[in-house]
N, C-alpha and C positions, 0 to 999 in steps of 0.2 A: 397125694396124688399129683398135686400142681408141681411140687418138687421134681417128681419123676418126669411129668410132662416137660418142664423146663430143661431138665437134664438132656432129654432125647432132642429137644430142640437145639440146645447148645452143641450137642455132638454133631449134628448135621450141618449146623452153621460152620462149626470149626473145620469140618471135613471139606466143605465147599470153598472156604476161604483159602485153605491149603491148596486145592485145586486150581483156584483162581491165580494164586502167586505163581504158578508156574507157566502162566500164559505169556507168549512173547509179544513184543510190540506189534508185529505183524498180524498176530491173531487178534489182537485187540482192535488195530485198524479195520481188519476184514469184519469183525463183528459189529463195530460201530457203523460202517457203511451199510451192512445188510439190515440193521436195526432202524436206521434211518429210512431206507427203501420201503421196507414192510410197515413201519410204524406210520409214515406219512400216508401210505395207501389205505391203511385201516382207518386212520382219521379222516380221510377223505369219503371212505365208504359211510362212515357213520354220520358225517355232517352233509352228505350228498353233494361234496365239492364246494361248499359254502364256507368262506372264512369265519372261524369261530375262536373260542378261547379253548386253549390245550394246557392242562397242567402237567408239567414234566418235572424232571429233577437233574441235576447235574451229577453224573456218575463220576467218581473219582477212584484214583488208584486202579486197582484190578477190577473194578465194578463194571459192569457192561457199559460202554462208552454211549452216552446220550447226546453229547454235543452235536454230533451230526444229525441226530433226530431233531433237536431244537432248532437247528439251523435250517433243516428241511421244512419244517412246520412253519417257520417264520417266512421262509421263502415263498411258501403257498398262500400266504396271506393270513395266517392264523395268528392271534395274540398268544404269546407263551407266557405262562405264569410259573414261576418257581418258588418253591417253599423256603421259609425261614424259620428255624427253631426258636421257639419262645419259652419263658419259664411254664412249668406245669404241663410240659409236654404238649403244648399247642403249637400249631403252625399258622404263621401269617404268609402271605404271598406277594411278590414283586413281579411286575411285568418285565420280561427280559428282550433286549434286542441284541444283535451282535456287537454292540458298543457298550454293552453293560459291563461294569466292574464286579469282581467278586472279592469277598474277604472271608477269612476263617470263621466258622461259626463258634459261638460262646459256649455251645451246649452240645455240640455233636462234632464227630470227625469229618465234616464236609466242608464245601465251599458254598457261600450263600450270595445271591446278587445283592447289590447295593442299590437301594432306590426307596421309593414310597411304598410302605407296607399296607397291605389290604387284608381283611378278615376273611374268615371262612365263607361268608356269604358271597364273596366274589368268587371264589373258587368253586362254589357250588353252582354257579352259572356257566361253568365250562361245558363244553360238549364232549370232550374226551379226557382222561386222566392215565397218566403213566406213573406207577409207583415202583419203588425199589424193592427187592426180595434177594433172598440168598438162595431159596427153594421154594418150590410150589408142587403140590401134588394134584393128581387128576382130578380129585374131589373139589379143588379149589382152596385146600388150606395152605396158608402161606407162612414162611418164616422170614421175618424182616431182619433189620440189623440189631434189633434188641432194645431199641429205645421207645418203642410204643407210640410214637408220633403219629404215624399214619393209621393205626388201629383207633385212636382217639378221633383223629379227623374223620374217618370213614364212620365212626359211630356219630358224629355231629351230622353227617349227611343224611344218615338213616333216620336220626330223630327229626330231621328237617323234612323228611319224605322226599329227599332228592335221590334219584337213581342216575348217577353219572357214569356212562360206559368207561371201563377201566381195564387196563392190562398191567400186570407186573411184569417187570423187566427182568429176564434171567438169561442165562446161557442154556443151550439145548440140553446138556446133560443134567441140568438142574430141575428139569420136570420129572417128577417121581410118580410111582405107581400111587393109585388111590389108597389112602389109609396109612401111608407112611408117615405122615405128619400129624401129631396129635393136635387136636382143637380144644381151647379153653372157651368159657363162656363169652370172654370179651373179644376173641378173634372174629375177624370178619373175613369170610371166604370171598376169594376173587373169581369173577366170571370168566376171566381169560388171561392169557400170557403172551407177552411179545418176546420171541427169541430170534436169534439170527436167522432161524429157518422160516420165520413169519409169525402172524398172530394165529393163536388157537383158542377157540372157546373151550371152556371146562364145564363138567357136570355140575359142579358146586355151586356156580353162579347163576344169577338171575338172567 
């Protein structure tokens, strides 16, 4: 059963990556600008306009561009935390500013911030959390990049009793009908998505 579930997820992930590969620089720029506007607005709604901690990630390649969102959040006074992949599929976190340098991750095909690393307890104090995905369905089921880092991190938050408002960042056509994505026991449903069209709450989240 698990093998069949993984095969379905892999097929969806592969199809969406092929679709992303066809995006033009102009489309990426437009998506990044829209994500920044809507993501900063949603964060402001959650925090009541007060400067807070926002966990984001740096979208690379054809992923939804998040650098404009990071910049907008920083300009609004939020402290921006970015993830660093560690052994055992754990995440540590580094505070980012526009002056922060990046380096290639040792464990994943991403760029990571250079700086003092903080544990999950620092990220659990965030007011909002933006996480990567390749697809999400309307029930809140999410397909990530396949590494399992965020499922483990969200599990840590749940164990600690932390409920950080979060949004999975995807393109508009990557929001699928409910039931399209099979869920396993360790999968964590997401309560909302951020797309270039805006933030949308989902039925599967709290």
